[in-house]
Structures are given as structure tokens and as C-alpha cells.
N, C-alpha and C positions, 0 to 999 in steps of 0.2 A: 885778380883784374877787377876794377871798379864796378859795383851793381849799376852804376849809371850807364856804363857802356852797354851792358845787357839790356837795359829798359830802352836805348835807343836802339839796338839790334831788334828788339821786339817790336818797337814801331815800324822799323823798315820790313819786317816780316809781314806785319799786318797789311802795310802798303802793297805786298806783292799779291795779295787777292785779288783775282781776276775780276771778280764782280761778286757782289752782294747777294747772298741768296733770299728770296722771298721764300719762307720754309712752307707757307701755304701751296705754293706753286713751285716746288723744289725742281731745280733744272739738273738733268745727269750729270755725271761726271764729265769733264771737259779739258781738253788741253790749251794751253794759250801762249802766244808769244812765238819768236822764231822757231823752227823745227830743228832740232838737233840734228848733228850729223849722223849719229847713231840710227836714226830713222829713215835717212835718205841715202846714205852710203850702201853701194851694192855690196852683196855677200863675198864675191871674189876678192874686194879690195880688203876688205876685214879679215879674210883668210889670211891673204899674203902679208899683212901687217903683223898678224901673229908669228908666220913662219919666219920673219926678219927676227925675231926676238931669240931664236934659235942660235946657241953658239955653234960655230964651225969646227970648235975644238972637241965637242961630244962625239962619243962612237956612233957608228952609222944607225944602230939599233935605236939608241935613245933619241937621235935626230928624226928617224921614221915614225917613232911613236909620238914624239911631239908634234910632228907634221899631222899625224892622223888626229890627235886630239884638236888642233885648232881647225882642222878641216871640218870635224863633226860639231864641235862646240859652237862654232860661230854661225854655222848652218842654223841650228836650233835656236841660239839666241836671236837670229836676225828673224826667224818665224815667230818668236814670241814678242819681239818688238812691233811686228807689224799685224798682230793678231787681233788689234781692236780693244785690247785688254789694258795696254800699256800707256801712260800718259805723261806728258812734260809740261812745266811751266804751270800746272794747277796749284792750289793753294796748299795741298798735302806736300807734293814734291818740293815746292819752295821751302816750306817750312823744315823737312827733313834735310834738305842740303844744307840749310843754314846751321842745323845743329852739327851736322857732318863737318862744315868748315870750321867750327869751333872746336871739335874734338881734334882734328888734325893739327891746328894751330898754325905754327910759321912754316911747316913743310910744304913749301910751294909746288914742287914736283909731285908729291903725292895729292895735293888738293887739285891739281890739273888733271889727275888721273882718275879720281873718282867721281861718278856721276850717278845721281840718285833719280829714280822713276818711280812714281806710284802705279799699282795695279789694282784694278776693280775686281776684286775676288774676296768672297766671303771667308776664305781660309786664313787662319791666324798663322802668318809666315812672312819671313824676310829672307832674302837669298843675294849672294855675292857671286859674280862672274869673274874669270879668270882675266877679262879685260877690264875691270874696273867698275862695272856697274852694279849698283845695289838695287833691287826692287823691292818696294815696300807694299805688302798688301793693305787694302783698305780694312779688311777683316782683322788685321793686327792693330790697326788704329783705334778700331771701334772698341777693342777689348781694354786698352791701356788706361790707366788711372793719372799718370803723370808723364810730364816732358822728361824726367830723369829716367824714367823706365824705357822711354823710347831711345834716348841717348845711349843706354846701356846696350840695347840690342843693336844699335848702329855701330857701336863699338866692337862688338862681337863679329859683325859681319865685315867690318873693316880688317879685322885681324884674318879672316879667312883670305882676304885678297892680299895683304902684306906679306903672309907666311906661304903664299902660293898653294893653298890647300886643294883648290880645285884641280889644278894641274898635276899635283903630287898624287892626289887620290885616283886620277886616272891611270897614271903609270904603275902605282901599287896594283891596282885592279888588274892591269894586263899581265903584270908578272906573276900575280896570284893566279889567275885563270889559265894562264899558259904553262904553269908549272915551272917557273923559272926561278934561279938562285936558290933561296932557302926553301922553296915550295916545290921542289922537284919531285919529292916523295909523299907529298900531303894528299890525303884523301879528300874527297868533294866536300864533306862535312868541315874538315879542317880549314880548308880553303875560305868557305864561307865565313867561318868564324874568324878568320885571319881578315878578311875585309870588314867585318864587322867591328873588329878591335881597332883596326887602323882608323876608321871612320869616328869612332866614338872618342879615340886619343885626340883627333883634331878638333872635335866639338869642346872637349875639356879644354885644350889649349887655347882656343878661341875665347872661351869664358874667362880663363886668367889672365891672358895677354891683352884681351880688350879691356879688362879693367884696369891694368896696370899700366900699360902704354897709352890708352886714350881716355878712358872715363875718369880716372883718379887724377887727371890734370885739371880738371875742372871742379868747381865746389857744388858738385851735386850730391844729393842724398845717397851715402854709401848703403843703404837698405834697399835701393831700387832693383840691384840685381836679384836679391832673393825675392823681392816682390814680382818680378818677370817670372821667375821659375813657378810662383804660386799660381800666375795668371795662366801659363802654359799647361799647367796640371787640368785646368776646366776648359782648355781652349775648344773642345767639341761643343761646348755649350753655348747659347746665346749670350750676348755680353752682360746680361744681369739675370738675376733670378727672383721673380716675383710670382706668386700664385695667380693663376689667370681666372678672374671672376666667372663663376658659374653663370652668373645673369648678364654677361657681356653681350649677348646677342638678345636677349630679351627686350621686348617692346611693351608698351601698354596694352597690347592686344596679342602679342605673340610669346608664349610662355613655354619654355621647354621642360619636359617631365624631368625630375630629380634622378632617374635611372639613366639619363643620357650623360651623366657625368660621373668621374670617378670620385670615389670617397676621399682617397688620397691618392698623389702620384708617387712613382717609384723613385726610390732613394738615388743620390748620386754616388757613383762607386767610384770615380776616377782615382786610382792610386798612383801614390809618388815612387814607391820603392818596388817596381816590377822588375822581371827579369828582363834585362837588355841584351841578352845574348842573340845574336842575329840581328840586332837593330842598328841603325846607321847612327843613332843618337843615344848617349847614356842615359839612364834613367834620372829622375829629377833629384832624387837623395843624394846619388852619387855626385851631380853638378853642385848640389848645395854643400856637400862636404869639400869639394875642390875649391870652390870660392871661399869657403869659411877660413883657408889658409892664406888668403891673400887681402881679405877686406878686413880693416883694423876694428876692433871691437869699440862701441860707445863714441864712435866718430859721427859728426853732424854734417849736414848739407841741406842744400835747397832742393827742392821737387821741380822748380822752374827757374830757369836762367833766361831763356829767350823771350818767351811771353807766355803766360797762363791763358791769357785771352785767345791768342793765336792757337795754342794746344786744344783748347776747348771747341774752338770753331772748327778745327780740323777733324776732331772726333766727331761733332756731330754731323758733319758732311758725311762721313764713313759711316755713321750709324743710319742715317737717312738712306744712303746708297745702298746699304745691306738689304733694306726691304725690297728696293727694286731688283737687285742680285737675286734674291731668293725667288721673285716672281720670274725672271728670266730662266732659271734653273728648275722652274717647276716645284719648288719646295713650298707649298702654298700654306701649310700650317705655320712653318718658320717665317714667313712673310708677314702673316697675321699676328704671330707672337712678338716679333720684333718691333712691329707697328705699335702693338699694344704697350710694350715698354716704353717707347717714345711718347706716345699719348699720355702717360701718367704725367709728363712734365708740361704737355701741351695738348690738352684735351679736345680742342675744337679744331687741331690742325686737318686741313682739307686734304693735303696730300696722304698722309698716313690714313685717313678714312678711305680714300678713293684706293689706296694700295690693298685694302681689307676687300673692298667691293671688286676690285679686279681677282684677288685670289678666290672668292667666292663664285664667281662669274666662270672662272677656268675650272674648277672643281665641279661645278654644275654640269658643265659640257661633258666632262669625263664621266661623270655619273650618269648621265643620260645615255651614254655609250656603253655603259656597264665596264668602265675602265678606271674607276675611282682608285683602286688598288694600286695603279701606275704611278699615282701621283701623291698618294697619302700612305705613309709607311704604317706597319704594324705598329700600334701603340706599345705593345709589349717589347720592341726594340728601342724604345724612347725612354730616357731618364729625365727627371727634373720636371718643372711647372709645366713645360710646353706639351708634356705628353698628354694633358687634359684635352688639348685640342685634337690630337689624332684619334683618341678615343670618341669624342664627340662627333667629329665628321664621319668615322666608321659607324656609328649609330644612325645617322639620318639615312632615311629613304630618299629615293629620287624625288618624290613629292616634298617631302619636307626640305631636301637641299633647294630646290626650286623656289618654294615659298621664302625661305630665309633670304635668298639671293636677291630676289624681287622687293621684299621687305626693307633689306638693308639698303639697296640702291636707291629706293624711293624715297626714304627718310633722307638720304643725303641730296637727292634732287629737289626736295622741298625746301632743303636749306641752301641749296644754290641753284635756284630755277633757271638761270642764265648760263650755266656752265655746260658747254657742248661735251665735253669728256664725260662728265656725270650722266648727262641725258643719253648720250650713246650708250653708256653702260647699263644703264636701266632697261633701255629697249632691248639690248641684246638678252638680259635676264628674263625680261617678260617674254621674249620669243622663244626662249628655250623652255618656258614653264607651259605657254599655251601650245607651242608646235611639236614640243618633243615629250610631253606628257599628257595625260588623258584629263588633266585638270581643266575645269571649265569655271566662268563666272558663278555658276549654280553650286559650285562645290565650297564656296566661301559665305560665310555668314554676313549678314549687313548690320548686325547689332548684337550686343554681348549677350550671354545666357544670364538667366536670374540666378543671382548668387546670394539672394538675401536670407535662404535657409542655411547657409553654410556656417557652420560653428566659428566662432572667433579663436583665433590661434591663442593658445596660453602664453606663449613667448611674446609679451607686450614690449618687451626691451627691443625686439626685432621690428624696426620702423617700417617693413614692407608686409609684416604679417597680417596687419589688419586693412590693408589697401586692397584694391580691385585686383591689381596684380599677385598679391599674395593669396587672396582667395581662389583665383584661377588656378595659380600652382597647387593650393592645397587640395583643390577638387580634382586636378588632374592626378595627383599621387595617391589620393584615397581611394577614389573610384576606377583607378586605371583605364582612363577614357580611351576610346579607339583612337586609330592615327588621323581619322579624319577630324573627330572632336578636338584633337590636341591642336592641329594647325588652321581649323577653319575659321577661327576668328582673327587671323593675321591681319587681314585687310580690311577690317570693320572701319577703322578712321580713314582709310584711303578712298573707299567708295564714296565717300561724301565728298570727295575732291574731283571735279570734273576732269582734270588732267588725266588722273589715273584711270577714272572709270571709263572715258573716252578711248585711252590708250588700250585697255583691256579688251574692249570691244572691238576696237579696229584690228586687232590681232585675231581675235575670234573670227571675224568676217573674212580675213585673208584666209585663214584654216578653211573655213567653210567653202570658200571659193577654189579652194586648191585640191585638185585631184588627190585622193587619199594614198598615203604610203605609209609603209611601216617603217618606224624610226630606225629598225635593224638594217633597211636599205641603205642607210648612210653607211653602215659598216660593210656591206657587201660590194661597194662600189669603191672601195678604197684601191688606190694604186692604178686606177683604170683611166687613161686618158686617151683622147684621140690622137691616133699615131699620124695623122695627117691634118693637123691643126692649121687653120687659118685665121690667126689673131687680129690681123689688119691694124697692128701698132705703127705709129709713125717715129716715136721717140721712147728710148729706154734708157736706164743708167745700169751700167753693168759693174758690179761690184766684185773686186778682187778675185779675179781668175786664179786657179789653184793647177799646180802642175807636181807630178812626181815620177821619177824614173827609178825603177827597182831593179835588182839583178840578184838573183838567188845565189848565183856563184860567187859573190861578192861578201866577205864576211859582215859588213857594215849593212847590206842590203839597199840602203840608198845610194843613189849615184849623184853626189852633191853638187858637183860642178855641172854634169849633164842637166840636172834638174833645173838649176837656175839659168842655163842657156835656153832650154826648151821653153821654159816659162816665158821669157822674153819674147820669142818667136810665136808662143800661143796667143799672146796678148796682141802681138802685131797682126796675127791672122784675123783675130775677131775684129779689130778696127777696120782692115781692108775690106772684109767680107761684107760687115754692116753697110759700107758704101755701095757695094755692088748689088745689094738687094734693096737699096732704098730705105734703109732704116737709120735714122739718127742715132747715134750711140754715144754717151757720155761715159768714158771710162773713169772710175773711182777705184783708184789701186796706190798703195804705198810704193811697191816694189818697182823699182828703176825710174821713180818719179821724183826728180829734184826740185820739181815745180811747185808742189802741193804746199798749202798753208795750213795754218790751224784751224780754219773753219772748214776745209775739206777733211782734214784728219779727223774732227769730230763727226763729221758727216759720214765718213767711212765706219768710224768706230760705231756709231749708232745703228747704221744699216748692217754691218756684220752681226751685232748682237741680236738684232731684229730677225735676220735671216737663220742665226743658230736657233733661236727660239722656235721659229716657224717650222724649221726643219724637224725639231723636236717633237713639235705637236702632230707630226706625220699629216693624218687626214682628220684629225680631230678640229672641228671648226672653232676654236678658241679664237677670242679677240686677243691678239697680241698684246702683251702688257704695256708696250710702248707705243700703241696705237696713237695716243695723244701728243706724242714728241715728234712723228715723222710728218707732220703737216708743213712744217717749214722747208723740209727736204724737198716735198711734192712741189711746193711753190718755186723754190729756189732753181731747180732743175727743169721745170715746166712739164712734169710727167709724174704719174703715180706708179709707172711701171718699173720693175726691177729685174734683173737677170742675174743670176750666177752660174758659172759653169767651171769644170775642172777635167783632168785628164790623169789616170794612173797607167802607166806601161811596166809592165813586168817580164822581164828575161827569166824564161824557166830554166832550172838547171837540168840539162839533157842527160837521161840516162844511156850512156854511150853503149855499155855492156849488153843490153837487151837486144838492140838491133844486129850486132855482130853474131850473138848466139843463135838468134833466129835465122840469120842468113847460112849459118853452118848447117843447123837441122834442116832447114827448108831451102835449098840451094835456088829454087825460083825466085825467093824473096830478095836475093842479094842485090839486084839492082834498086829495089825499093828501099833497100838498108842503107845502101849508098847515099841515095837522095835523102833519106830521113837524116842521116849523119851531117849531110851539108846544108841542111835547112835550119836555121834558128828558130826556137819555140817563144813564142810571145803569149801572153795574155795580158788584155788591155781592157781598160774601163773608161767609159766618159759618161758625165752626167750633165744635164742642161736644166734648169729650172727658170719659169718666169712668173713672177708674182705681181699683185696688186697691192700696193701698200695700204690703200685706203679700207680694204676689208680683209687682208692676209689671204685672199683667194689665189689658189694654185691654178695658173692659166695654163701652163704647160710643165710637163715632167718627163724628161727624156733620159732612158738608161740605156747606153749601147755597150755591149760586150763584143770584143773583136779578138780573134786569135792570129793577130798579125802584129808586126812592129808599128810605132808610132810615127809613120813615115810622114813626110810634109803632106803629100797628097790625100791621105786616109784622113789626118787631122782636119785638113782644109774642108773635105767633103763633109764630115761630121758638123764642123761648124756652119757650113753653107746650109745643110739641110736644118738646122735648128733655127738658125736666123731667118730663113726663108719662111718657116712656120709662124715666126714672130711678126713678119712685114707682110706676109701675103695677105690679100683682101678676101675676106668670105665671099663664097660664090653665092649669087642670088637664087634662092629656091624657085624651081619653075613648076607651074602646077601640070 
């Protein structure tokens, strides 16, 4: 096909970009355009469409098994689509779809069946479903080097769909686990090996057929498949590998001791020829050998056919999003390292430096509450250059971490004095330093020490050796100064700034006028909420209610159809009861709502990730990492208050034999045994949370355990009690 055609297609692809990013003020991943039916259609319809593909000529067992497959798979795919992590109409989705369309070529039927959606996830992966959806993770895009590599991965996933691998694997799994056909006399280990072998054979088939049926039809670089395997070998590592500078956090006045850094980081040990027995994927060497049989040697091709500019733009979005995702998942050293890699090409970028400040703030809060180990992995478990960060943060004391966070955030504030997000972050860091440590203004020096008697370093080739910073570092190292001497100079330059000095004094004044409390009290008060709260709220946003029906007697555990039906009722009850307690409630939910548009979709996605992060912090007073993105939502819906709620109901597998035996041994128990056998046993759980988006404060946290079925009246009473606490006005205190 003429290269002019691909150039034109590239221009069209670039025109599908929903908006041009301002990289200093990076906007989180967003969907755009009409909402596809995959997101709006209800689960039951999707399940029924799958069932309609089952041939009536198949035997009963085969039909039942395929019915089970569609009942389960469509439920979980539906949940995934509305998880807030899957997006449509965005730049990455459109770019991937354009590549898929070219790979498919003139097959109109297949082209109509395949839909591509991007997934905001740092995991390096792409997945195909039996219904024709291909999910492409941003973590994968962030790692790739060329469009050709992406095209081969999409060819691989297309083959999984065209060869019915997902359905076939499910059927094979059921036959193996149930000991059917050739597996009747197989041991457990033999069955597990059979499952692994079947899965790896599918992967090898997707590798080879993906190349021969799709990839080779276009003039792409034939070396790209091997390059993809090289990338997968190191997929657990960040998208690039550069030594993290030991002086990255050093300033003119804050210089960290040499022993706070590793002399060298652990080597990367990722192997390609590992033992793949028991694995769902063949090892990379086996995949390379299999591909070698279908890829012609010395062939040539292009790395870019659609658009190199579009590819690099998509990859940049994915890499910037990666920094945010690491924050959301509380992987703070990785958020900093990923941002450092990007700063190498854009050293003054506001968003990347703000990301680092957010990570420092979060680690400071965890450190102040003696829980840093929960968010900073042991450095010995990390390989590669990022290991330096894990070691460094593990060395920092609470006072040192507080000093670093304040220093870094205020340096940023001085550069962006009118930036509200940076100002708020600095205020939070300073609050943690003053209120949660014992540090005071008097603990910090207002001028530098006299370093005139310090010997000049012999290494005159080191441009920093004979500078003020170099002499301070040398003195710290040689004299092993105390902890105080090391960080006491951090704010020398700041105290000359009235903004900093006044902010510090104001925090100290607040602390002086606040009744003394032990920081440990914050830990002791965890999970303690007023059981009869009266918040007095007039309007709230309810985000994606959840519902789950479980049955221990059922092999699947989940009652898929019943869950879907009960969720619809649950949502209806919430809206009805809100009106009865005079609470204005805006329901934001994907499920069963064909009316929502891309704007609401993005609001739900942002609030869902906000809630997930907030719940992961439990009662750590961390400033949520998306705090600067929720202001538009507060303004749009006219309230800063959000609620989320859910219910889980489990039908317990009753032990029938015990009551019967007990009634035989103890005849007086017989009437009770009869009653016990006629009564269904349930264990249920309901949760309800109310948060303030402005400061992530938990206003209400309700946990209700009940040993009864999820009857209409019981569920409504729980909802009523929770919403009443939200809307009820506080009683005036009487003297």
C-alpha cells in the first residue's frame, strides 16, 4: 500500500486527539466522544448474546459449559469495564484501534467485532476477551519503542480472539479439573501441568499466527516481535534505566551524608530461559525459538506506518500517567523515579516536580505515624537503579523526612508562588513538620557554618568539590556530624523569606494554642466514629454503589444474575430514601445508566480512583494525590461531599448432619434441630462511607454485620439509618 496512504492515516489519527496536553499541567487520562454500548448495556443482555452463539447441535454438557462461561466471563468483563480504569475515545484507544483496523484489512466482519479500549494500569499487559474486546494497558504503551512493536502485540491479541482461545481454555480447564476424558486417572500435579501446557501452547500459537495472519501483511519491521520479547523480559522495571543522582534532593543548604546512598545498586537478574512448567506463558527463549521459524531472516520493514508523532505522543501520555498511577497505588519511590526519568527531557516540568512533592508528603505522613514500611519496600527486594530511592528513604529519620518534604515543596512554591496546589502541598508538609514532630524554629540555623578551615578537595575535576555545597558535604562526611547538624541548615535561605518565616511562625502559634496531644493519639483513634452522627449535609454525590450475592453451595460462589438484579434495587432504594430524609443526592454510576456521557464517565473514573486511594490510606491523614483535580467536580455538582456504599450477602453452606446427630443423642433438642434445618443461614455485611473531597476527611464510616438475608426491609433500614446520619442536623449544645 502506498506510503502516502499511511501518512494520511497518521494525520487522521493525530486529529483524533481529544485535547492537546499542557505537560506542566498534565490532565489525567480521560475518555472522549460517544459512550460505546459495551459500557452502557446491562450484564444480562451481554450474557444472553453470548448464549445465542452456542450451537443447539452440541451435546448437553458442552452447551451447559459454554453457558457457564458466558455467564461468568461477561459478568467480570462488565465489572472491569465500569471499574473506572477502562477508557474509550482517548488518544491511546484511537491510535491502537487505527493499527488494529490496518492489521485486519478488508475483513469487515472481524473489523466490526473488535473493539479496543485503553486501561490506566502500570502493569505491562494487553488482553483479549471472547467477545472481541482488546484491553491495552498504559503500562505497556509506556515501555514500547516503536509502533511496529505495538502492532505485533495487537496481532497476538487478535489471534487469541480469532482462534477462540479464551473459551477453549475455559472448557479445557473444566475437563481437566473434573477429571474428564483423557484426565480421568490424572493426579493433581498432572492436571496442573496439563493446564499449563495447554495455556502455553495457545500463547505460542498466538505468537506465530499473529505474525503470519496479521502482522506480516503490513510492511512493518520483522524484528519487532523479538524486540517485544526483550521488553517483556524487563517488564517489571521502570520504562528506562538511569542511575538516580545521589544529589537529586540536595540544595544549596541541605546536603545529605554520603552513607545515606548506596555505593552501587543491585544488578538486574531478569532471566529469559526460566523453567515455565506450571506457568500460563512459555518462557521467552521458547517464544523466540518458535518465532524464528516463521520470521524471514534479513527482511526489512518500517517501525512506523500510521504515525511516529502519534506513537510518541501516546507513549508520553502513558509515561506521565504512570507517575500518577504510582501515587494512587502508594508506590511512592517508583512515582519519584518515573518522574525523574521524565525530568531528564523536561527538567523544569511543574507536573513531574509536583508529583515528587506529593510522594514526599505522603511518605512523611506515614513516617510520622511509624508506618513508612507500609509504603516503602525493603531495598533488598528491589533491583536496578530505583533501588537507590528505597535505600535513601529507609535511612531518613522522621525529622529528616519532614525537613526534606518542606524544603522540596517550598522550593517549588518559590518558583510557582501563585499555584494553589503547590501552596497547599507546602502547607501540609509544614503542618506535619511542626505539629507531628518535635522540631521548632530554634532547631534550624539562620546562617551557614564557617567552612573556611575545611581543606579543599583534591579532586579539582569535580566541579562541586570546591563549592559551598561540596565543603558542607565533605565536613558532614569527615566529622560524622550529628543528625541535628546535618539538617539544621536546610532552611537558611528560606528564613530570609518572609512568606516562609511567617508560615512557620503561624504553625507554631497554632500548636502553642492547641491542647497538647501525643501524635500516637492519632493512631489510637483509628476506626472510631460516632455511631449516631448528625452531619447536617444538604447535598451529596453517591459514587458507584456495589452489591454482591454469594452462595457457598454454588460452585461459582457468586450468584451473577441475582447480584445484578439486587444492585439495581439497591441503587433505587438509595435514591428513594434520600428523598425521604431531605437529602439531595446525585447518583454517579455507570451500571444501568444509558444516559451518562463522557463528562460524567470521567467524573466517575476520577472519583472512583480518589475513593480507592482514600480507603487504602485507612486513617493516615495523607493529602490524596488527586486533590488538585477534584475542584472541578466540586463546582460541577455543587457539593464537596461524596458517599459510597455496598452490600455483600452470603448464603452459608449449612451442615445438615450435625443437627440430626444432635437430635438423636439429645432428644429434647429435636424441635430445635427441625427449626435449625428449616432456617437458612446468612452472613451479610454492609459498608457506608462519607468523605469531604476538600481534605479527604472521613465524616462517617459505618460497618454493619448481620446474620440474616438481604431482605428488602433490612436493606432499606440500613440505608435509611446511614442517610439519616448524613442529613440529620447536629443538635445544639445546651449548657
